[in-house]
SETOR-199784 format. One line per field, with one value per atom (N, C-alpha, C): chain; atom name; z negated, x, y negated; residue number from 1. Coordinates in Angstrom, 1 decimal, always signed. Example, Ala and Ser with C-alpha at 12.3 -4.5 7.8 and 13.67 -1.06 7.14 Angstrom:
chaine A  A  A  A  A  A
atome N  CA  C  N  CA  C
up -7.8  -7.8  -7.8  -7.1  -7.1  -7.9
east +13.2  +12.3  +13.2  +12.8  +13.7  +12.9
north +5.7  +4.5  +3.3  +2.2  +1.1  +0.0
num 1  1  1  2  2  2
END
This chain:
chaine A  A  A  A  A  A  A  A  A  A  A  A  A  A  A  A  A  A  A  A  A  A  A  A  A  A  A  A  A  A  A  A  A  A  A  A  A  A  A  A  A  A  A  A  A  A  A  A  A  A  A  A  A  A  A  A  A  A  A  A  A  A  A  A  A  A  A  A  A  A  A  A  A  A  A  A  A  A  A  A  A  A  A  A  A  A  A  A  A  A  A  A  A  A  A  A  A  A  A  A  A  A  A  A  A  A  A  A  A  A  A  A  A  A  A  A  A  A  A  A  A  A  A  A  A  A  A  A  A  A  A  A  A  A  A  A  A  A  A  A  A  A  A  A  A  A  A  A  A  A  A  A  A  A  A  A  A  A  A  A  A  A  A  A  A  A  A  A  A  A  A  A  A  A  A  A  A  A  A  A  A  A  A  A  A  A  A  A  A  A  A  A  A  A  A  A  A  A  A  A  A  A  A  A  A  A  A  A  A  A  A  A  A  A  A  A  A  A  A  A  A  A  A  A  A  A  A  A  A  A  A  A  A  A  A  A  A  A  A  A  A  A  A  A  A  A  A  A  A  A  A  A  A  A  A  A  A  A  A  A  A  A  A  A  A  A  A  A  A  A  A  A  A  A  A  A  A  A  A  A  A  A  A  A  A  A  A  A  A  A  A  A  A  A  A  A  A  A  A  A  A  A  A  A  A  A  A  A  A  A  A  A  A  A  A  A  A  A  A  A  A  A  A  A  A  A  A  A  A  A  A  A  A  A  A  A  A  A  A  A  A  A  A  A  A  A  A  A  A  A  A  A  A  A  A  A  A  A  A  A  A  A  A  A  A  A  A  A  A  A  A  A  A  A  A  A  A  A  A  A  A  A  A  A  A  A  A  A  A  A  A  A  A  A  A  A  A  A  A  A  A  A  A  A  A  A  A  A
atome N  CA  C  N  CA  C  N  CA  C  N  CA  C  N  CA  C  N  CA  C  N  CA  C  N  CA  C  N  CA  C  N  CA  C  N  CA  C  N  CA  C  N  CA  C  N  CA  C  N  CA  C  N  CA  C  N  CA  C  N  CA  C  N  CA  C  N  CA  C  N  CA  C  N  CA  C  N  CA  C  N  CA  C  N  CA  C  N  CA  C  N  CA  C  N  CA  C  N  CA  C  N  CA  C  N  CA  C  N  CA  C  N  CA  C  N  CA  C  N  CA  C  N  CA  C  N  CA  C  N  CA  C  N  CA  C  N  CA  C  N  CA  C  N  CA  C  N  CA  C  N  CA  C  N  CA  C  N  CA  C  N  CA  C  N  CA  C  N  CA  C  N  CA  C  N  CA  C  N  CA  C  N  CA  C  N  CA  C  N  CA  C  N  CA  C  N  CA  C  N  CA  C  N  CA  C  N  CA  C  N  CA  C  N  CA  C  N  CA  C  N  CA  C  N  CA  C  N  CA  C  N  CA  C  N  CA  C  N  CA  C  N  CA  C  N  CA  C  N  CA  C  N  CA  C  N  CA  C  N  CA  C  N  CA  C  N  CA  C  N  CA  C  N  CA  C  N  CA  C  N  CA  C  N  CA  C  N  CA  C  N  CA  C  N  CA  C  N  CA  C  N  CA  C  N  CA  C  N  CA  C  N  CA  C  N  CA  C  N  CA  C  N  CA  C  N  CA  C  N  CA  C  N  CA  C  N  CA  C  N  CA  C  N  CA  C  N  CA  C  N  CA  C  N  CA  C  N  CA  C  N  CA  C  N  CA  C  N  CA  C  N  CA  C  N  CA  C  N  CA  C  N  CA  C  N  CA  C  N  CA  C  N  CA  C  N  CA  C  N  CA  C  N  CA  C  N  CA  C  N  CA  C  N  CA  C  N  CA  C  N  CA  C  N  CA  C  N  CA  C  N  CA  C  N  CA  C  N  CA  C  N  CA  C  N  CA  C  N  CA  C  N  CA  C  N  CA  C  N  CA  C  N  CA  C  N  CA  C  N  CA  C  N  CA  C
up -107.6  -107.3  -106.3  -106.0  -105.1  -103.7  -103.1  -101.7  -100.7  -100.9  -99.9  -100.0  -101.0  -101.3  -101.1  -101.4  -101.3  -102.5  -102.3  -103.3  -104.0  -105.1  -105.7  -104.9  -104.2  -103.3  -102.2  -101.6  -100.5  -101.0  -102.2  -102.8  -103.1  -103.7  -104.0  -102.8  -101.7  -100.5  -99.9  -99.9  -99.4  -100.3  -101.6  -102.5  -102.2  -102.1  -101.8  -100.5  -99.5  -98.1  -98.2  -98.9  -99.1  -99.7  -100.8  -101.5  -100.6  -99.8  -98.9  -97.9  -97.3  -96.4  -97.0  -98.2  -98.9  -99.1  -99.5  -99.7  -98.4  -97.3  -96.0  -95.6  -95.7  -95.2  -96.1  -97.4  -98.3  -97.9  -97.7  -97.3  -95.9  -95.0  -93.7  -93.8  -94.5  -94.7  -95.4  -96.3  -97.0  -96.1  -95.3  -94.3  -93.3  -92.9  -91.9  -92.6  -93.9  -94.6  -94.9  -94.7  -95.0  -96.4  -97.2  -98.7  -99.3  -99.9  -100.5  -101.9  -102.2  -103.5  -104.5  -105.8  -106.8  -106.9  -107.2  -107.4  -108.4  -108.1  -109.0  -109.0  -108.0  -108.0  -106.9  -106.4  -105.3  -105.9  -105.0  -105.4  -104.8  -105.7  -105.2  -104.7  -103.4  -102.8  -102.7  -103.3  -103.4  -102.0  -101.2  -99.9  -98.8  -99.2  -98.2  -98.5  -97.7  -97.9  -97.5  -97.9  -97.5  -96.0  -95.3  -93.9  -93.1  -93.8  -93.1  -93.8  -93.1  -93.7  -93.7  -94.9  -95.1  -95.2  -95.3  -95.4  -94.0  -93.0  -91.7  -91.6  -92.2  -92.3  -93.2  -94.3  -95.2  -94.5  -93.7  -93.0  -91.9  -91.3  -90.3  -90.9  -92.1  -92.8  -93.1  -93.6  -93.9  -92.7  -91.6  -90.4  -89.9  -90.0  -89.6  -90.6  -91.9  -92.9  -92.7  -92.4  -92.2  -91.0  -90.0  -88.8  -89.1  -89.9  -90.3  -91.2  -92.1  -93.1  -92.3  -91.3  -90.6  -89.8  -89.3  -88.6  -89.6  -90.7  -91.6  -92.5  -92.9  -93.8  -93.2  -92.1  -91.5  -92.4  -93.4  -94.3  -95.6  -95.7  -96.9  -97.8  -98.9  -99.9  -101.3  -102.3  -103.6  -104.4  -104.1  -104.9  -104.1  -104.8  -104.2  -103.3  -102.1  -101.1  -100.9  -101.0  -100.7  -99.4  -98.5  -97.2  -97.0  -96.8  -96.7  -95.3  -95.1  -93.8  -92.9  -93.4  -92.6  -92.0  -92.8  -92.3  -91.2  -91.4  -90.4  -89.1  -89.3  -88.1  -87.3  -88.0  -87.3  -86.7  -87.2  -86.5  -85.4  -85.2  -84.1  -84.4  -85.6  -86.0  -86.2  -86.3  -86.5  -85.9  -85.6  -85.1  -86.2  -86.0  -87.1  -87.5  -88.8  -89.4  -89.6  -89.2  -89.3  -90.0  -90.8  -91.4  -90.5  -91.0  -90.2  -89.6  -90.2  -89.7  -89.0  -88.7  -87.9  -88.7  -90.0  -90.8  -91.0  -91.0  -91.2  -92.6  -92.6  -93.8  -94.0  -95.2  -95.5  -96.3  -96.5  -97.3  -97.3  -97.9  -98.0  -98.2  -98.0  -98.3  -99.3  -100.1  -101.1  -100.7  -100.5  -100.1  -101.3  -101.9  -103.0  -102.5  -103.5  -103.0  -102.4  -102.6  -101.9  -100.6  -100.1  -98.9  -98.9  -100.0  -100.1  -100.0  -99.1  -98.8  -99.1  -99.8  -100.2  -99.6  -98.9  -98.2  -99.1  -99.1  -99.9  -99.0  -99.0  -98.1  -99.0  -98.6  -99.2  -98.1  -98.1  -97.1  -97.9  -97.2  -98.0  -98.9  -98.5  -99.3  -99.9  -99.8  -100.3  -100.7  -101.7  -102.1  -102.6  -102.1  -102.6  -104.1  -104.7  -106.2  -106.4  -107.4  -107.7  -106.9  -106.1  -105.2  -106.1  -105.8  -106.6  -105.6  -105.9  -105.0  -105.0  -105.9  -105.9  -104.8  -104.2  -103.2  -101.8  -101.7  -100.3  -99.6
east +152.4  +152.6  +153.8  +154.1  +155.2  +154.9  +155.8  +155.5  +155.5  +156.1  +156.2  +155.0  +154.2  +153.1  +151.8  +150.7  +149.4  +149.1  +148.4  +147.9  +146.6  +146.2  +145.0  +143.8  +143.7  +142.6  +142.4  +143.5  +143.5  +143.1  +143.6  +143.2  +141.7  +141.2  +139.8  +138.9  +139.3  +138.6  +138.5  +139.6  +139.6  +138.7  +138.8  +137.9  +136.4  +136.1  +134.7  +134.3  +135.1  +134.8  +134.6  +135.4  +135.3  +134.0  +133.6  +132.4  +131.2  +131.2  +130.1  +130.0  +131.1  +131.1  +130.5  +130.8  +130.3  +128.8  +128.3  +126.9  +126.1  +126.6  +125.9  +125.9  +127.0  +127.0  +126.0  +126.0  +125.1  +123.6  +123.3  +121.9  +121.6  +122.5  +122.3  +122.1  +122.9  +122.8  +121.5  +121.1  +119.9  +118.7  +118.7  +117.6  +117.5  +118.7  +118.7  +118.3  +118.2  +117.9  +119.0  +120.2  +121.4  +121.8  +121.3  +121.6  +120.3  +120.4  +119.2  +118.9  +117.6  +117.1  +117.5  +117.6  +117.9  +116.8  +117.1  +116.1  +115.1  +113.8  +112.8  +112.3  +112.9  +112.5  +111.5  +110.9  +109.9  +108.6  +108.0  +106.8  +105.6  +104.7  +103.5  +102.5  +102.3  +101.4  +100.0  +99.7  +98.3  +97.9  +98.8  +98.4  +98.2  +98.2  +98.0  +99.0  +100.1  +101.1  +100.6  +101.4  +101.0  +100.9  +101.9  +101.9  +101.7  +101.6  +101.7  +100.8  +100.1  +99.2  +99.9  +100.4  +101.1  +100.2  +98.9  +98.0  +97.9  +98.2  +98.3  +99.4  +100.6  +101.7  +101.3  +100.6  +100.1  +99.2  +98.3  +97.3  +98.0  +99.0  +99.7  +100.4  +100.9  +101.5  +100.3  +99.2  +98.1  +97.6  +97.4  +97.0  +98.0  +99.3  +100.3  +100.3  +100.1  +100.2  +99.0  +97.8  +96.7  +96.9  +97.5  +97.8  +98.8  +99.8  +100.8  +100.2  +99.4  +98.7  +97.9  +97.1  +96.2  +97.0  +98.2  +99.1  +99.7  +100.2  +101.0  +100.1  +98.9  +98.0  +96.6  +96.4  +95.1  +94.0  +94.3  +93.3  +93.2  +93.9  +93.9  +95.0  +95.1  +96.2  +95.6  +95.9  +95.4  +96.1  +97.3  +98.1  +98.2  +98.7  +99.0  +100.2  +100.1  +101.2  +101.8  +103.1  +103.7  +104.6  +104.3  +105.0  +105.8  +107.1  +107.9  +107.9  +108.2  +108.3  +109.2  +110.4  +111.4  +110.8  +110.0  +109.4  +108.4  +107.6  +106.6  +107.3  +108.4  +109.1  +109.8  +110.4  +111.1  +110.2  +108.9  +107.9  +107.2  +107.5  +106.9  +105.5  +105.1  +103.8  +103.7  +104.8  +104.8  +106.0  +105.9  +107.1  +107.7  +108.8  +109.4  +108.4  +108.6  +107.7  +108.6  +108.0  +108.7  +107.9  +108.5  +107.7  +107.6  +107.2  +106.9  +108.2  +109.4  +110.6  +111.4  +110.8  +111.5  +112.4  +112.3  +113.2  +112.5  +113.2  +112.7  +112.1  +111.0  +110.4  +110.4  +110.2  +110.2  +108.9  +108.6  +107.4  +107.1  +106.0  +105.5  +104.0  +103.4  +102.0  +101.8  +100.8  +100.4  +99.0  +98.9  +97.6  +97.1  +96.0  +95.5  +94.7  +94.4  +93.7  +92.4  +91.7  +90.4  +90.6  +91.9  +92.3  +92.2  +92.1  +92.2  +93.7  +94.0  +95.4  +95.7  +96.8  +97.2  +98.6  +98.7  +100.0  +100.8  +102.1  +103.0  +104.0  +104.3  +105.3  +106.3  +107.6  +108.6  +109.3  +109.2  +109.9  +110.8  +111.7  +112.6  +111.9  +110.7  +110.0  +108.7  +108.4  +107.1  +107.3  +106.5  +106.4  +105.0  +104.4  +103.1  +103.1  +102.0  +101.9  +101.9  +102.7  +102.7  +103.8  +104.5  +105.5  +106.6  +106.9  +107.9  +109.0  +110.2  +111.3  +111.8  +111.4  +111.8  +111.1  +110.0  +109.3  +109.7  +110.7  +111.3  +111.8
north -154.8  -153.4  -153.3  -152.1  -151.8  -152.3  -153.1  -153.7  -152.6  -151.5  -150.4  -149.4  -149.5  -148.6  -149.3  -148.7  -149.2  -150.1  -151.2  -152.0  -151.5  -152.0  -151.5  -151.7  -152.8  -153.1  -152.1  -151.7  -150.8  -149.4  -149.0  -147.7  -147.7  -148.8  -148.8  -148.8  -149.5  -149.5  -148.0  -147.3  -145.9  -145.0  -145.2  -144.4  -144.7  -145.9  -146.3  -145.8  -145.9  -145.4  -143.8  -143.1  -141.7  -141.3  -142.0  -141.7  -142.0  -143.1  -143.3  -142.2  -141.7  -140.6  -139.4  -139.1  -137.9  -138.1  -139.2  -139.5  -139.3  -139.9  -139.8  -138.4  -137.6  -136.2  -135.4  -135.6  -134.9  -135.1  -136.3  -136.7  -136.0  -136.1  -135.5  -134.0  -133.3  -131.8  -131.4  -132.2  -131.9  -132.1  -133.1  -133.3  -132.2  -131.7  -130.6  -129.3  -129.2  -128.0  -127.1  -127.6  -126.7  -126.6  -127.6  -127.5  -127.0  -125.8  -125.2  -125.8  -125.8  -126.2  -125.1  -125.4  -124.4  -123.4  -122.2  -121.1  -121.6  -121.3  -121.7  -123.1  -123.9  -125.3  -125.5  -124.5  -124.6  -125.3  -126.0  -126.7  -125.9  -125.6  -124.9  -125.9  -125.9  -126.9  -126.3  -125.2  -124.7  -124.1  -123.7  -123.1  -124.2  -125.4  -126.5  -127.6  -127.7  -128.7  -130.1  -131.0  -132.4  -132.6  -132.0  -132.2  -130.9  -129.8  -128.5  -127.6  -126.8  -125.8  -124.4  -124.1  -122.8  -121.6  -121.9  -120.7  -120.0  -120.7  -120.0  -119.0  -119.3  -118.3  -117.2  -117.5  -116.4  -115.5  -116.1  -115.3  -114.4  -114.9  -114.2  -112.9  -113.1  -111.9  -110.9  -111.4  -110.5  -109.7  -110.4  -109.7  -108.6  -109.0  -108.0  -106.8  -107.1  -106.0  -105.1  -105.6  -104.8  -103.8  -104.4  -103.6  -102.5  -102.9  -101.9  -100.8  -101.2  -100.3  -99.3  -99.8  -98.9  -97.9  -98.3  -97.3  -96.3  -96.8  -96.0  -95.1  -95.6  -94.9  -94.9  -94.1  -94.1  -93.6  -92.7  -92.2  -93.0  -94.1  -94.9  -94.5  -95.2  -95.0  -95.4  -94.6  -94.8  -95.9  -96.2  -97.2  -98.5  -99.5  -100.8  -100.6  -101.2  -101.1  -102.5  -102.6  -103.9  -103.7  -104.6  -104.5  -105.8  -105.6  -106.8  -107.4  -108.6  -109.3  -108.5  -108.1  -107.4  -106.1  -105.4  -104.2  -104.5  -105.5  -105.9  -106.4  -107.1  -107.7  -106.6  -105.6  -104.6  -103.6  -103.5  -102.6  -103.3  -104.6  -105.4  -105.9  -105.9  -106.3  -107.8  -108.5  -110.0  -110.6  -111.9  -112.6  -113.4  -114.1  -114.9  -116.0  -116.3  -117.4  -118.6  -119.8  -121.1  -122.1  -123.0  -124.0  -125.2  -126.4  -127.6  -128.2  -127.9  -128.5  -127.4  -126.3  -125.3  -124.3  -124.4  -123.5  -122.2  -121.1  -119.7  -119.5  -118.8  -118.4  -116.9  -116.5  -115.0  -114.7  -113.5  -113.2  -111.7  -111.4  -110.0  -110.0  -108.9  -108.7  -107.6  -107.8  -106.9  -106.3  -105.0  -104.4  -103.6  -104.0  -103.3  -102.1  -101.2  -99.9  -100.1  -101.2  -101.4  -102.2  -102.2  -102.8  -104.3  -104.9  -106.4  -106.7  -107.6  -107.9  -109.4  -109.6  -110.9  -111.2  -112.3  -112.7  -113.7  -113.5  -114.4  -114.9  -116.2  -116.8  -117.6  -117.6  -118.4  -119.1  -120.4  -121.3  -122.2  -123.0  -123.9  -124.9  -125.3  -126.3  -125.8  -124.6  -124.0  -122.6  -122.2  -120.8  -120.6  -119.5  -119.1  -118.8  -119.3  -119.1  -117.6  -117.1  -115.7  -114.9  -115.6  -114.9  -114.2  -113.0  -112.2  -111.9  -112.4  -112.2  -110.8  -110.0  -108.6  -107.8  -108.4  -107.7  -108.1  -109.0  -109.4  -108.2
num 1  1  1  2  2  2  3  3  3  4  4  4  5  5  5  6  6  6  7  7  7  8  8  8  9  9  9  10  10  10  11  11  11  12  12  12  13  13  13  14  14  14  15  15  15  16  16  16  17  17  17  18  18  18  19  19  19  20  20  20  21  21  21  22  22  22  23  23  23  24  24  24  25  25  25  26  26  26  27  27  27  28  28  28  29  29  29  30  30  30  31  31  31  32  32  32  33  33  33  34  34  34  35  35  35  36  36  36  37  37  37  38  38  38  39  39  39  40  40  40  41  41  41  42  42  42  43  43  43  44  44  44  45  45  45  46  46  46  47  47  47  48  48  48  49  49  49  50  50  50  51  51  51  52  52  52  53  53  53  54  54  54  55  55  55  56  56  56  57  57  57  58  58  58  59  59  59  60  60  60  61  61  61  62  62  62  63  63  63  64  64  64  65  65  65  66  66  66  67  67  67  68  68  68  69  69  69  70  70  70  71  71  71  72  72  72  73  73  73  74  74  74  75  75  75  76  76  76  77  77  77  78  78  78  79  79  79  80  80  80  81  81  81  82  82  82  83  83  83  84  84  84  85  85  85  86  86  86  87  87  87  88  88  88  89  89  89  90  90  90  91  91  91  92  92  92  93  93  93  94  94  94  95  95  95  96  96  96  97  97  97  98  98  98  99  99  99  100  100  100  101  101  101  102  102  102  103  103  103  104  104  104  105  105  105  106  106  106  107  107  107  108  108  108  109  109  109  110  110  110  111  111  111  112  112  112  113  113  113  114  114  114  115  115  115  116  116  116  117  117  117  118  118  118  119  119  119  120  120  120  121  121  121  122  122  122  123  123  123  124  124  124  125  125  125  126  126  126  127  127  127  128  128  128  129  129  129  130  130  130  131  131  131  132  132  132  133  133  133  134  134  134  135  135  135  136  136  136
END
């Protein structure tokens, strides 16, 4: 090869070093939660994760939604009411929701006409079964 340029070994060394750096940074970003999973790839852990109990977050949304519903509809309501996390948060009925690694979660509550309330949570590694993103 050209004596004034790079040799094949040096070029291969730089390429391998570059690929290792990309691999390490990708793993690091994923562990920090900065790389999102593809939509629909959430694992339903049945309300109880391997290391974290997400049912507590669901119950927190349910409690806040009942409080909101009692303020907003003191005489009841005939239809199903869906209350988003943002509404509950901005009304001061709930604080931010975080999963086991400190990442923010979102959610909503569905209040049926007989006042049965179901909480739905979506976190980076968990999503309640039946979660509908249109209700965020």
